[in-house]
N, CA, C and O atoms as a printed pandas DataFrame, in Angstrom:
     atom_number atom_name residue_name chain_id  residue_number  x_coord  y_coord  z_coord
0              1         N          MET        A               1  124.469   42.444 -112.900
1              2        CA          MET        A               1  125.635   43.212 -113.281
2              3         C          MET        A               1  126.333   42.480 -114.419
3              4         O          MET        A               1  126.461   41.257 -114.375
4              5         N          ALA        A               2  126.779   43.193 -115.418
5              6        CA          ALA        A               2  127.466   42.592 -116.548
6              7         C          ALA        A               2  128.880   42.201 -116.152
7              8         O          ALA        A               2  129.529   42.893 -115.367
8              9         N          ASP        A               3  129.358   41.073 -116.705
9             10        CA          ASP        A               3  130.713   40.619 -116.398
10            11         C          ASP        A               3  131.740   41.253 -117.318
11            12         O          ASP        A               3  132.908   41.366 -116.947
12            13         N          ALA        A               4  131.336   41.664 -118.496
13            14        CA          ALA        A               4  132.279   42.199 -119.476
14            15         C          ALA        A               4  132.647   43.636 -119.154
15            16         O          ALA        A               4  131.803   44.444 -118.765
16            17         N          GLU        A               5  133.924   43.932 -119.325
17            18        CA          GLU        A               5  134.406   45.302 -119.159
18            19         C          GLU        A               5  134.195   46.052 -120.468
19            20         O          GLU        A               5  134.364   45.467 -121.538
20            21         N          PRO        A               6  133.834   47.325 -120.413
21            22        CA          PRO        A               6  133.768   48.113 -121.642
22            23         C          PRO        A               6  135.158   48.175 -122.282
23            24         O          PRO        A               6  136.155   48.365 -121.586
24            25         N          VAL        A               7  135.219   48.019 -123.578
25            26        CA          VAL        A               7  136.507   48.020 -124.265
26            27         C          VAL        A               7  136.611   49.281 -125.111
27            28         O          VAL        A               7  135.859   49.454 -126.070
28            29         N          ASP        A               8  137.540   50.157 -124.758
29            30        CA          ASP        A               8  137.831   51.349 -125.535
30            31         C          ASP        A               8  139.186   51.873 -125.079
31            32         O          ASP        A               8  139.879   51.217 -124.301
32            33         N          ALA        A               9  139.565   53.052 -125.560
33            34        CA          ALA        A               9  140.894   53.583 -125.293
34            35         C          ALA        A               9  141.158   53.890 -123.827
35            36         O          ALA        A               9  142.318   53.948 -123.419
36            37         N          LEU        A              10  140.114   54.089 -123.020
37            38        CA          LEU        A              10  140.325   54.417 -121.611
38            39         C          LEU        A              10  140.521   53.185 -120.743
39            40         O          LEU        A              10  140.970   53.307 -119.603
40            41         N          ALA        A              11  140.198   52.008 -121.248
41            42        CA          ALA        A              11  140.195   50.798 -120.432
42            43         C          ALA        A              11  141.559   50.505 -119.807
43            44         O          ALA        A              11  141.611   49.878 -118.748
44            45         N          GLY        A              12  142.663   50.933 -120.419
45            46        CA          GLY        A              12  143.979   50.670 -119.871
46            47         C          GLY        A              12  144.397   51.625 -118.767
47            48         O          GLY        A              12  145.400   51.367 -118.101
48            49         N          LYS        A              13  143.676   52.713 -118.543
49            50        CA          LYS        A              13  144.057   53.716 -117.556
50            51         C          LYS        A              13  143.274   53.609 -116.258
51            52         O          LYS        A              13  143.738   54.060 -115.210
52            53         N          LEU        A              14  142.096   53.019 -116.322
53            54        CA          LEU        A              14  141.208   52.978 -115.172
54            55         C          LEU        A              14  140.346   51.731 -115.262
55            56         O          LEU        A              14  140.327   51.056 -116.291
56            57         N          LYS        A              15  139.642   51.430 -114.198
57            58        CA          LYS        A              15  138.763   50.263 -114.196
58            59         C          LYS        A              15  137.326   50.722 -114.390
59            60         O          LYS        A              15  136.828   51.585 -113.667
60            61         N          ARG        A              16  136.670   50.123 -115.385
61            62        CA          ARG        A              16  135.261   50.437 -115.611
62            63         C          ARG        A              16  134.465   49.141 -115.635
63            64         O          ARG        A              16  134.820   48.199 -116.342
64            65         N          THR        A              17  133.395   49.099 -114.865
65            66        CA          THR        A              17  132.515   47.950 -114.821
66            67         C          THR        A              17  131.150   48.379 -115.346
67            68         O          THR        A              17  130.490   49.233 -114.754
68            69         N          GLU        A              18  130.737   47.790 -116.446
69            70        CA          GLU        A              18  129.428   48.110 -117.016
70            71         C          GLU        A              18  128.354   47.428 -116.174
71            72         O          GLU        A              18  128.351   46.206 -116.026
72            73         N          ILE        A              19  127.455   48.221 -115.630
73            74        CA          ILE        A              19  126.388   47.713 -114.779
74            75         C          ILE        A              19  125.179   47.322 -115.616
75            76         O          ILE        A              19  124.565   46.278 -115.396
76            77         N          GLN        A              20  124.847   48.175 -116.579
77            78        CA          GLN        A              20  123.758   47.844 -117.487
78            79         C          GLN        A              20  123.918   48.601 -118.796
79            80         O          GLN        A              20  124.531   49.668 -118.848
80            81         N          HIS        A              21  123.356   48.028 -119.847
81            82        CA          HIS        A              21  123.363   48.640 -121.177
82            83         C          HIS        A              21  122.030   48.277 -121.821
83            84         O          HIS        A              21  121.765   47.114 -122.125
84            85         N          ARG        A              22  121.204   49.290 -122.021
85            86        CA          ARG        A              22  119.847   49.073 -122.530
86            87         C          ARG        A              22  119.524   50.062 -123.655
87            88         O          ARG        A              22  120.078   51.160 -123.721
88            89         N          THR        A              23  118.623   49.643 -124.526
89            90        CA          THR        A              23  118.087   50.546 -125.531
90            91         C          THR        A              23  117.163   51.528 -124.817
91            92         O          THR        A              23  116.331   51.132 -124.000
92            93         N          SER        A              24  117.318   52.804 -125.132
93            94        CA          SER        A              24  116.516   53.856 -124.507
94            95         C          SER        A              24  115.179   54.019 -125.217
95            96         O          SER        A              24  115.016   53.603 -126.364
96            97         N          SER        A              25  114.233   54.626 -124.527
97            98        CA          SER        A              25  112.976   54.998 -125.178
98            99         C          SER        A              25  113.177   56.223 -126.075
99           100         O          SER        A              25  112.327   56.542 -126.907
100          101         N          LEU        A              26  114.315   56.903 -125.894
101          102        CA          LEU        A              26  114.671   58.015 -126.778
102          103         C          LEU        A              26  115.191   57.424 -128.082
103          104         O          LEU        A              26  116.140   56.641 -128.060
104          105         N          PRO        A              27  114.595   57.777 -129.213
105          106        CA          PRO        A              27  115.038   57.200 -130.483
106          107         C          PRO        A              27  116.529   57.445 -130.728
107          108         O          PRO        A              27  117.031   58.551 -130.525
108          109         N          GLY        A              28  117.223   56.401 -131.164
109          110        CA          GLY        A              28  118.624   56.528 -131.523
110          111         C          GLY        A              28  119.573   56.654 -130.343
111          112         O          GLY        A              28  120.691   57.141 -130.512
112          113         N          ARG        A              29  119.162   56.230 -129.153
113          114        CA          ARG        A              29  120.018   56.334 -127.963
114          115         C          ARG        A              29  119.985   55.041 -127.160
115          116         O          ARG        A              29  118.959   54.366 -127.072
116          117         N          ASP        A              30  121.133   54.715 -126.579
117          118        CA          ASP        A              30  121.252   53.656 -125.593
118          119         C          ASP        A              30  121.553   54.302 -124.253
119          120         O          ASP        A              30  122.069   55.419 -124.197
120          121         N          ILE        A              31  121.230   53.602 -123.174
121          122        CA          ILE        A              31  121.592   54.046 -121.831
122          123         C          ILE        A              31  122.588   53.029 -121.279
123          124         O          ILE        A              31  122.304   51.833 -121.210
124          125         N          VAL        A              32  123.759   53.528 -120.888
125          126        CA          VAL        A              32  124.820   52.679 -120.368
126          127         C          VAL        A              32  125.199   53.204 -118.991
127          128         O          VAL        A              32  125.512   54.384 -118.833
128          129         N          GLN        A              33  125.170   52.325 -117.998
129          130        CA          GLN        A              33  125.544   52.725 -116.647
130          131         C          GLN        A              33  126.854   52.016 -116.296
131          132         O          GLN        A              33  126.991   50.807 -116.481
132          133         N          VAL        A              34  127.819   52.800 -115.782
133          134        CA          VAL        A              34  129.173   52.302 -115.562
134          135         C          VAL        A              34  129.704   52.771 -114.206
135          136         O          VAL        A              34  129.521   53.926 -113.821
136          137         N          LEU        A              35  130.356   51.865 -113.497
137          138        CA          LEU        A              35  131.110   52.212 -112.300
138          139         C          LEU        A              35  132.552   52.385 -112.736
139          140         O          LEU        A              35  133.172   51.444 -113.231
140          141         N          THR        A              36  133.093   53.599 -112.553
141          142        CA          THR        A              36  134.467   53.902 -112.946
142          143         C          THR        A              36  135.314   54.089 -111.697
143          144         O          THR        A              36  134.919   54.790 -110.766
144          145         N          GLU        A              37  136.480   53.456 -111.686
145          146        CA          GLU        A              37  137.417   53.585 -110.577
146          147         C          GLU        A              37  138.764   54.041 -111.126
147          148         O          GLU        A              37  139.439   53.309 -111.850
148          149         N          ILE        A              38  139.141   55.277 -110.763
149          150        CA          ILE        A              38  140.420   55.838 -111.192
150          151         C          ILE        A              38  141.368   55.765 -109.996
151          152         O          ILE        A              38  141.045   56.305 -108.937
152          153         N          PRO        A              39  142.516   55.122 -110.126
153          154        CA          PRO        A              39  143.454   55.072 -109.003
154          155         C          PRO        A              39  143.911   56.471 -108.599
155          156         O          PRO        A              39  143.969   57.375 -109.433
156          157         N          ALA        A              40  144.233   56.646 -107.330
157          158        CA          ALA        A              40  144.701   57.936 -106.818
158          159         C          ALA        A              40  145.877   58.443 -107.645
159          160         O          ALA        A              40  146.831   57.711 -107.911
160          161         N          GLY        A              41  145.789   59.717 -108.048
161          162        CA          GLY        A              41  146.851   60.359 -108.812
162          163         C          GLY        A              41  146.797   60.121 -110.306
163          164         O          GLY        A              41  147.579   60.722 -111.044
164          165         N          VAL        A              42  145.911   59.274 -110.775
165          166        CA          VAL        A              42  145.823   58.931 -112.196
166          167         C          VAL        A              42  144.771   59.811 -112.884
167          168         O          VAL        A              42  143.727   60.121 -112.309
168          169         N          GLU        A              43  145.071   60.204 -114.123
169          170        CA          GLU        A              43  144.133   60.962 -114.945
170          171         C          GLU        A              43  143.471   60.027 -115.943
171          172         O          GLU        A              43  144.075   59.053 -116.394
172          173         N          SER        A              44  142.246   60.327 -116.278
173          174        CA          SER        A              44  141.551   59.548 -117.306
174          175         C          SER        A              44  142.137   59.820 -118.683
175          176         O          SER        A              44  142.095   58.957 -119.559
176          177         N          GLY        A              45  142.680   61.011 -118.875
177          178        CA          GLY        A              45  143.086   61.469 -120.200
178          179         C          GLY        A              45  141.937   62.241 -120.822
179          180         O          GLY        A              45  140.773   61.964 -120.532
180          181         N          TRP        A              46  142.248   63.199 -121.668
181          182        CA          TRP        A              46  141.208   64.002 -122.319
182          183         C          TRP        A              46  140.409   63.101 -123.241
183          184         O          TRP        A              46  140.971   62.380 -124.066
184          185         N          HIS        A              47  139.089   63.147 -123.092
185          186        CA          HIS        A              47  138.215   62.288 -123.880
186          187         C          HIS        A              47  136.839   62.918 -124.026
187          188         O          HIS        A              47  136.510   63.898 -123.356
188          189         N          THR        A              48  136.045   62.336 -124.914
189          190        CA          THR        A              48  134.666   62.762 -125.130
190          191         C          THR        A              48  133.770   61.518 -125.111
191          192         O          THR        A              48  134.249   60.386 -125.170
192          193         N          HIS        A              49  132.465   61.760 -125.028
193          194        CA          HIS        A              49  131.467   60.699 -125.109
194          195         C          HIS        A              49  130.463   61.069 -126.199
195          196         O          HIS        A              49  130.211   62.252 -126.423
196          197         N          PRO        A              50  129.885   60.074 -126.880
197          198        CA          PRO        A              50  128.941   60.356 -127.971
198          199         C          PRO        A              50  127.527   60.646 -127.487
199          200         O          PRO        A              50  126.554   60.358 -128.184
200          201         N          GLY        A              51  127.420   61.209 -126.310
201          202        CA          GLY        A              51  126.128   61.570 -125.729
202          203         C          GLY        A              51  126.351   62.124 -124.339
203          204         O          GLY        A              51  127.493   62.306 -123.917
204          205         N          GLU        A              52  125.272   62.393 -123.624
205          206        CA          GLU        A              52  125.372   62.960 -122.280
206          207         C          GLU        A              52  125.966   61.959 -121.299
207          208         O          GLU        A              52  125.759   60.750 -121.407
208          209         N          GLU        A              53  126.716   62.505 -120.331
209          210        CA          GLU        A              53  127.184   61.726 -119.184
210          211         C          GLU        A              53  126.618   62.376 -117.932
211          212         O          GLU        A              53  126.783   63.577 -117.717
212          213         N          VAL        A              54  125.949   61.579 -117.108
213          214        CA          VAL        A              54  125.448   62.033 -115.820
214          215         C          VAL        A              54  126.245   61.265 -114.777
215          216         O          VAL        A              54  126.075   60.055 -114.630
216          217         N          GLY        A              55  127.126   61.971 -114.043
217          218        CA          GLY        A              55  128.026   61.303 -113.114
218          219         C          GLY        A              55  127.766   61.678 -111.671
219          220         O          GLY        A              55  127.281   62.770 -111.378
220          221         N          TYR        A              56  128.097   60.750 -110.758
221          222        CA          TYR        A              56  127.925   60.952 -109.328
222          223         C          TYR        A              56  129.150   60.388 -108.621
223          224         O          TYR        A              56  129.484   59.215 -108.787
224          225         N          ILE        A              57  129.825   61.232 -107.824
225          226        CA          ILE        A              57  131.034   60.820 -107.105
226          227         C          ILE        A              57  130.610   60.026 -105.875
227          228         O          ILE        A              57  130.010   60.579 -104.954
228          229         N          LEU        A              58  130.920   58.735 -105.857
229          230        CA          LEU        A              58  130.534   57.871 -104.742
230          231         C          LEU        A              58  131.447   58.041 -103.532
231          232         O          LEU        A              58  131.004   57.924 -102.390
232          233         N          ALA        A              59  132.731   58.320 -103.790
233          234        CA          ALA        A              59  133.692   58.511 -102.698
234          235         C          ALA        A              59  134.916   59.221 -103.247
235          236         O          ALA        A              59  135.250   59.088 -104.425
236          237         N          GLY        A              60  135.587   59.984 -102.375
237          238        CA          GLY        A              60  136.838   60.613 -102.758
238          239         C          GLY        A              60  136.681   62.004 -103.337
239          240         O          GLY        A              60  135.645   62.655 -103.198
240          241         N          THR        A              61  137.753   62.437 -103.995
241          242        CA          THR        A              61  137.815   63.776 -104.584
242          243         C          THR        A              61  138.369   63.660 -105.995
243          244         O          THR        A              61  139.386   63.004 -106.217
244          245         N          VAL        A              62  137.705   64.293 -106.938
245          246        CA          VAL        A              62  138.089   64.244 -108.345
246          247         C          VAL        A              62  138.255   65.660 -108.872
247          248         O          VAL        A              62  137.385   66.511 -108.686
248          249         N          GLU        A              63  139.382   65.901 -109.533
249          250        CA          GLU        A              63  139.586   67.156 -110.257
250          251         C          GLU        A              63  139.073   66.940 -111.675
251          252         O          GLU        A              63  139.538   66.043 -112.379
252          253         N          MET        A              64  138.114   67.764 -112.094
253          254        CA          MET        A              64  137.524   67.633 -113.417
254          255         C          MET        A              64  137.881   68.852 -114.250
255          256         O          MET        A              64  137.448   69.968 -113.962
256          257         N          ARG        A              65  138.678   68.621 -115.288
257          258        CA          ARG        A              65  138.991   69.684 -116.234
258          259         C          ARG        A              65  138.093   69.511 -117.448
259          260         O          ARG        A              65  137.978   68.421 -118.007
260          261         N          ILE        A              66  137.460   70.612 -117.844
261          262        CA          ILE        A              66  136.546   70.618 -118.976
262          263         C          ILE        A              66  137.031   71.692 -119.941
263          264         O          ILE        A              66  137.248   72.837 -119.546
264          265         N          GLU        A              67  137.197   71.323 -121.188
265          266        CA          GLU        A              67  137.736   72.261 -122.176
266          267         C          GLU        A              67  136.938   73.558 -122.179
267          268         O          GLU        A              67  135.714   73.546 -122.315
268          269         N          GLY        A              68  137.649   74.688 -122.026
269          270        CA          GLY        A              68  137.044   76.004 -122.092
270          271         C          GLY        A              68  136.328   76.450 -120.834
271          272         O          GLY        A              68  135.678   77.495 -120.832
272          273         N          GLN        A              69  136.437   75.664 -119.745
273          274        CA          GLN        A              69  135.757   76.009 -118.498
274          275         C          GLN        A              69  136.735   75.946 -117.330
275          276         O          GLN        A              69  137.793   75.327 -117.440
276          277         N          PRO        A              70  136.387   76.584 -116.209
277          278        CA          PRO        A              70  137.242   76.487 -115.024
278          279         C          PRO        A              70  137.282   75.051 -114.500
279          280         O          PRO        A              70  136.313   74.305 -114.639
280          281         N          THR        A              71  138.399   74.675 -113.902
281          282        CA          THR        A              71  138.554   73.356 -113.300
282          283         C          THR        A              71  137.614   73.213 -112.108
283          284         O          THR        A              71  137.470   74.137 -111.307
284          285         N          LEU        A              72  136.979   72.052 -111.996
285          286        CA          LEU        A              72  136.086   71.756 -110.886
286          287         C          LEU        A              72  136.756   70.771 -109.942
287          288         O          LEU        A              72  137.501   69.895 -110.381
288          289         N          THR        A              73  136.496   70.910 -108.652
289          290        CA          THR        A              73  136.902   69.905 -107.677
290          291         C          THR        A              73  135.624   69.290 -107.136
291          292         O          THR        A              73  134.820   69.959 -106.486
292          293         N          LEU        A              74  135.448   67.998 -107.414
293          294        CA          LEU        A              74  134.234   67.284 -107.034
294          295         C          LEU        A              74  134.530   66.370 -105.853
295          296         O          LEU        A              74  135.567   65.708 -105.813
296          297         N          HIS        A              75  133.616   66.340 -104.899
297          298        CA          HIS        A              75  133.773   65.549 -103.679
298          299         C          HIS        A              75  132.664   64.509 -103.586
299          300         O          HIS        A              75  131.705   64.537 -104.357
300          301         N          THR        A              76  132.804   63.597 -102.639
301          302        CA          THR        A              76  131.778   62.591 -102.385
302          303         C          THR        A              76  130.393   63.244 -102.368
303          304         O          THR        A              76  130.170   64.224 -101.657
304          305         N          GLY        A              77  129.472   62.696 -103.153
305          306        CA          GLY        A              77  128.110   63.212 -103.198
306          307         C          GLY        A              77  127.862   64.258 -104.263
307          308         O          GLY        A              77  126.715   64.644 -104.488
308          309         N          ASP        A              78  128.919   64.732 -104.931
309          310        CA          ASP        A              78  128.742   65.712 -106.002
310          311         C          ASP        A              78  128.335   65.009 -107.294
311          312         O          ASP        A              78  128.666   63.845 -107.519
312          313         N          ALA        A              79  127.616   65.738 -108.127
313          314        CA          ALA        A              79  127.172   65.221 -109.422
314          315         C          ALA        A              79  127.676   66.140 -110.528
315          316         O          ALA        A              79  128.002   67.303 -110.292
316          317         N          ILE        A              80  127.732   65.594 -111.736
317          318        CA          ILE        A              80  128.153   66.382 -112.888
318          319         C          ILE        A              80  127.360   65.940 -114.111
319          320         O          ILE        A              80  127.029   64.764 -114.262
320          321         N          LEU        A              81  127.063   66.891 -114.972
321          322        CA          LEU        A              81  126.421   66.610 -116.252
322          323         C          LEU        A              81  127.373   67.071 -117.344
323          324         O          LEU        A              81  127.716   68.251 -117.416
324          325         N          MET        A              82  127.803   66.142 -118.194
325          326        CA          MET        A              82  128.737   66.454 -119.272
326          327         C          MET        A              82  127.988   66.372 -120.596
327          328         O          MET        A              82  127.487   65.308 -120.960
328          329         N          PRO        A              83  127.907   67.495 -121.325
329          330        CA          PRO        A              83  127.212   67.477 -122.624
330          331         C          PRO        A              83  127.937   66.585 -123.641
331          332         O          PRO        A              83  129.131   66.328 -123.491
332          333         N          PRO        A              84  127.232   66.115 -124.664
333          334        CA          PRO        A              84  127.843   65.265 -125.684
334          335         C          PRO        A              84  129.021   65.948 -126.361
335          336         O          PRO        A              84  128.983   67.145 -126.644
336          337         N          GLY        A              85  130.063   65.175 -126.615
337          338        CA          GLY        A              85  131.210   65.673 -127.360
338          339         C          GLY        A              85  132.084   66.670 -126.630
339          340         O          GLY        A              85  132.980   67.254 -127.239
340          341         N          THR        A              86  131.852   66.885 -125.340
341          342        CA          THR        A              86  132.632   67.850 -124.567
342          343         C          THR        A              86  133.912   67.185 -124.047
343          344         O          THR        A              86  133.851   66.189 -123.325
344          345         N          ALA        A              87  135.056   67.738 -124.414
345          346        CA          ALA        A              87  136.339   67.187 -123.970
346          347         C          ALA        A              87  136.534   67.449 -122.479
347          348         O          ALA        A              87  136.349   68.570 -122.006
348          349         N          HIS        A              88  136.910   66.403 -121.748
349          350        CA          HIS        A              88  137.141   66.535 -120.309
350          351         C          HIS        A              88  138.180   65.514 -119.853
351          352         O          HIS        A              88  138.452   64.529 -120.539
352          353         N          ASN        A              89  138.751   65.776 -118.681
353          354        CA          ASN        A              89  139.811   64.947 -118.116
354          355         C          ASN        A              89  139.615   64.900 -116.608
355          356         O          ASN        A              89  139.623   65.940 -115.950
356          357         N          ALA        A              90  139.439   63.708 -116.057
357          358        CA          ALA        A              90  139.240   63.538 -114.620
358          359         C          ALA        A              90  140.524   63.005 -113.992
359          360         O          ALA        A              90  141.177   62.119 -114.544
360          361         N          ARG        A              91  140.876   63.555 -112.833
361          362        CA          ARG        A              91  142.042   63.064 -112.083
362          363         C          ARG        A              91  141.612   62.803 -110.653
363          364         O          ARG        A              91  141.047   63.677 -109.996
364          365         N          ASP        A              92  141.882   61.597 -110.172
365          366        CA          ASP        A              92  141.565   61.245 -108.792
366          367         C          ASP        A              92  142.612   61.877 -107.888
367          368         O          ASP        A              92  143.806   61.620 -108.042
368          369         N          LEU        A              93  142.174   62.696 -106.952
369          370        CA          LEU        A              93  143.093   63.392 -106.053
370          371         C          LEU        A              93  143.448   62.577 -104.815
371          372         O          LEU        A              93  144.236   63.025 -103.981
372          373         N          GLY        A              94  142.870   61.380 -104.691
373          374        CA          GLY        A              94  143.237   60.489 -103.591
374          375         C          GLY        A              94  142.564   60.849 -102.285
375          376         O          GLY        A              94  141.645   61.669 -102.277
376          377         N          PRO        A              95  142.987   60.270 -101.198
377          378        CA          PRO        A              95  144.163   59.405 -101.093
378          379         C          PRO        A              95  143.922   57.993 -101.601
379          380         O          PRO        A              95  144.887   57.258 -101.810
380          381         N          ASP        A              96  142.670   57.581 -101.809
381          382        CA          ASP        A              96  142.364   56.238 -102.291
382          383         C          ASP        A              96  141.691   56.320 -103.654
383          384         O          ASP        A              96  141.344   57.400 -104.132
384          385         N          THR        A              97  141.516   55.165 -104.262
385          386        CA          THR        A              97  140.766   55.093 -105.510
386          387         C          THR        A              97  139.342   55.561 -105.257
387          388         O          THR        A              97  138.677   55.090 -104.335
388          389         N          GLY        A              98  138.883   56.489 -106.081
389          390        CA          GLY        A              98  137.540   57.041 -105.913
390          391         C          GLY        A              98  136.601   56.530 -106.974
391          392         O          GLY        A              98  136.851   56.733 -108.163
392          393         N          PRO        A              99  135.525   55.871 -106.582
393          394        CA          PRO        A              99  134.562   55.384 -107.571
394          395         C          PRO        A              99  133.547   56.461 -107.973
395          396         O          PRO        A              99  133.117   57.275 -107.156
396          397         N          THR        A             100  133.185   56.437 -109.242
397          398        CA          THR        A             100  132.156   57.321 -109.789
398          399         C          THR        A             100  131.139   56.467 -110.533
399          400         O          THR        A             100  131.510   55.572 -111.292
400          401         N          LEU        A             101  129.868   56.741 -110.317
401          402        CA          LEU        A             101  128.809   56.072 -111.055
402          403         C          LEU        A             101  128.358   57.025 -112.156
403          404         O          LEU        A             101  127.923   58.143 -111.882
404          405         N          SER        A             102  128.466   56.574 -113.400
405          406        CA          SER        A             102  128.067   57.405 -114.534
406          407         C          SER        A             102  127.020   56.697 -115.361
407          408         O          SER        A             102  127.081   55.487 -115.582
408          409         N          THR        A             103  126.054   57.482 -115.813
409          410        CA          THR        A             103  125.047   56.995 -116.740
410          411         C          THR        A             103  125.228   57.790 -118.032
411          412         O          THR        A             103  125.235   59.021 -118.026
412          413         N          TYR        A             104  125.372   57.069 -119.125
413          414        CA          TYR        A             104  125.602   57.674 -120.429
414          415         C          TYR        A             104  124.368   57.462 -121.291
415          416         O          TYR        A             104  123.827   56.357 -121.349
416          417         N          ILE        A             105  123.923   58.517 -121.959
417          418        CA          ILE        A             105  122.822   58.446 -122.911
418          419         C          ILE        A             105  123.461   58.709 -124.264
419          420         O          ILE        A             105  123.667   59.859 -124.653
420          421         N          VAL        A             106  123.773   57.631 -124.977
421          422        CA          VAL        A             106  124.692   57.704 -126.108
422          423         C          VAL        A             106  124.113   57.093 -127.377
423          424         O          VAL        A             106  123.107   56.384 -127.357
424          425         N          GLU        A             107  124.787   57.395 -128.478
425          426        CA          GLU        A             107  124.442   56.801 -129.759
426          427         C          GLU        A             107  124.842   55.328 -129.735
427          428         O          GLU        A             107  125.952   54.997 -129.318
428          429         N          PRO        A             108  123.953   54.446 -130.177
429          430        CA          PRO        A             108  124.305   53.025 -130.223
430          431         C          PRO        A             108  125.474   52.774 -131.184
431          432         O          PRO        A             108  125.680   53.520 -132.142
432          433         N          ASP        A             109  126.216   51.729 -130.911
433          434        CA          ASP        A             109  127.301   51.277 -131.788
434          435         C          ASP        A             109  128.453   52.275 -131.916
435          436         O          ASP        A             109  129.286   52.138 -132.812
436          437         N          GLU        A             110  128.513   53.262 -131.044
437          438        CA          GLU        A             110  129.647   54.191 -130.989
438          439         C          GLU        A             110  130.504   53.805 -129.788
439          440         O          GLU        A             110  129.976   53.268 -128.815
440          441         N          PRO        A             111  131.818   54.065 -129.828
441          442        CA          PRO        A             111  132.623   53.815 -128.632
442          443         C          PRO        A             111  132.106   54.680 -127.485
443          444         O          PRO        A             111  131.709   55.826 -127.699
444          445         N          LEU        A             112  132.111   54.141 -126.283
445          446        CA          LEU        A             112  131.605   54.886 -125.133
446          447         C          LEU        A             112  132.442   56.131 -124.879
447          448         O          LEU        A             112  131.922   57.153 -124.431
448          449         N          ALA        A             113  133.746   56.045 -125.167
449          450        CA          ALA        A             113  134.644   57.190 -124.969
450          451         C          ALA        A             113  135.726   57.165 -126.050
451          452         O          ALA        A             113  136.141   56.105 -126.520
452          453         N          SER        A             114  136.169   58.366 -126.427
453          454        CA          SER        A             114  137.249   58.502 -127.413
454          455         C          SER        A             114  138.239   59.538 -126.917
455          456         O          SER        A             114  137.844   60.626 -126.496
456          457         N          PHE        A             115  139.542   59.204 -126.963
457          458        CA          PHE        A             115  140.566   60.169 -126.593
458          459         C          PHE        A             115  140.581   61.321 -127.599
459          460         O          PHE        A             115  140.317   61.127 -128.785
460          461         N          VAL        A             116  140.890   62.506 -127.113
461          462        CA          VAL        A             116  141.010   63.683 -127.964
462          463         C          VAL        A             116  142.267   64.437 -127.580
463          464         O          VAL        A             116  142.760   64.304 -126.460
464          465         N          ASP        A             117  142.784   65.223 -128.500
465          466        CA          ASP        A             117  143.962   66.050 -128.254
466          467         C          ASP        A             117  143.500   67.465 -127.878
467          468         O          ASP        A             117  142.917   68.176 -128.697
468          469         N          VAL        A             118  143.766   67.854 -126.648
469          470        CA          VAL        A             118  143.423   69.199 -126.186
470          471         C          VAL        A             118  144.727   69.924 -125.890
471          472         O          VAL        A             118  145.509   69.501 -125.038
472          473         N          THR        A             119  144.948   71.010 -126.597
473          474        CA          THR        A             119  146.194   71.771 -126.371
474          475         C          THR        A             119  145.907   73.159 -125.896
475          476         O          THR        A             119  146.833   73.934 -125.657
């Protein structure tokens, strides 16, 4: 497990632990696996990723808002696939901090996540 925390705009709102970061066999892509912990009642903020996100809710309940789509309520054991560049906002509904395991298939040397303005 990597000791370094991913550094980007979301790092101040939630805890993310990078488990692995490897060059993919897909040309021009890295694979990054991250354990994300959002405290109960906290939102990630609207953001995008420079590639696909494959997420799995390890525990708890998460409200997932995706731009232009109905709000999803995800529970322990649910999975989600987020297309590249899709604006989304996750909120932990509690009662405890809910961990999510996400695997990102992203462009190398790009920030893992970027905040966006969704109105």
